[in-house]
C-alpha positions, 0 to 999 in steps of 0.5 A: 500500500503506497503512502497516498492510500495510507494517508487517506485511509487514516484520514477516513478512519479518524474523520468518520469515527463518529459514525461508528467503527470504521473499517477498510478492505481491499475492493475494486482495485482500491479500498472500501470504507465501512461503518459498522460493516456498512460500506459508504465510501471508496478510496481509489488511487489515493482519493476518497469517494463518497457514495451518492444519495438521490436528490443530493446531486446539487449539494455535491456540485455546490461542494465541488464534488465530481462523480467517479468515472472509470474505464472498463474495457475502454468504455467510461463507466460512471459510478454513484460515488463523489470525490471528496476534494481537499477543501472538505477534509478541512470542513469535518462538520460538513463531511460528517453530515454527508457521511451520516446521510450516505450511511443512513441511505446505505442501511435503508437499502441493505434492509430493503434488500434483506426484506425483498432479495433480488434473484441474483442475491440467491446462490448460483444466480448471476445477472445473466440467469436473473435476466433470463428468469425475468424474461420468463416472467419470474420476477422475484424470489417468491415467484421462483419458489412457487414455480420450483426449479424444474418448472422454472427451468422449462420456462427458461428453455422456452426462451433459450433452448441450449440451457445445460443441466447446470442451470437446473442444478443452479436453480435447485441450489438457489432454492435450497440456499446452497451452491449447486456443488453442495446438492445431495448426490441423490437429488443431483442424480434425480435432477440429471435424470429428469433433465435427460428425459426432458432435454 
């Protein structure tokens, strides 16, 4: 870790300490900053970026905070994080208010996700399978549970014919809350036999 990162991490830990225990860990090629386990900022290339809140854009602009733009495969991608300019480090009261607002929003969003998880929050379900499930009319976790793995798999096959048995196993594992490799052998064999008959 170079000196710029060390300085910003120490500054963030000290300045944001009124928000709770501040921890950092390696993430996105930099470091995440969390209070009591809830991430609310990033440190990238020695600079600190505060997670944005909808409706606060004018305030960020007023304070000289610019949005984070990084390049992914040659394409600029804008993230909902705002740069903390040097002047803000010298205005701790303002920075604490912004940090507290961001942290409260992050906690609310975490609670919403816990109460209403997305399909991709389940084990084995990435964004690709989630999008396919949406196309098949399976929009949420409850709908997936109601259909079950086999019926959901058949709905997906109506959209994409070349789905492998691995997708069926992934759906079953998602419903069981475990990785597909951890499915009991008897269940795995039964699903593979069912797939062979219906493929």
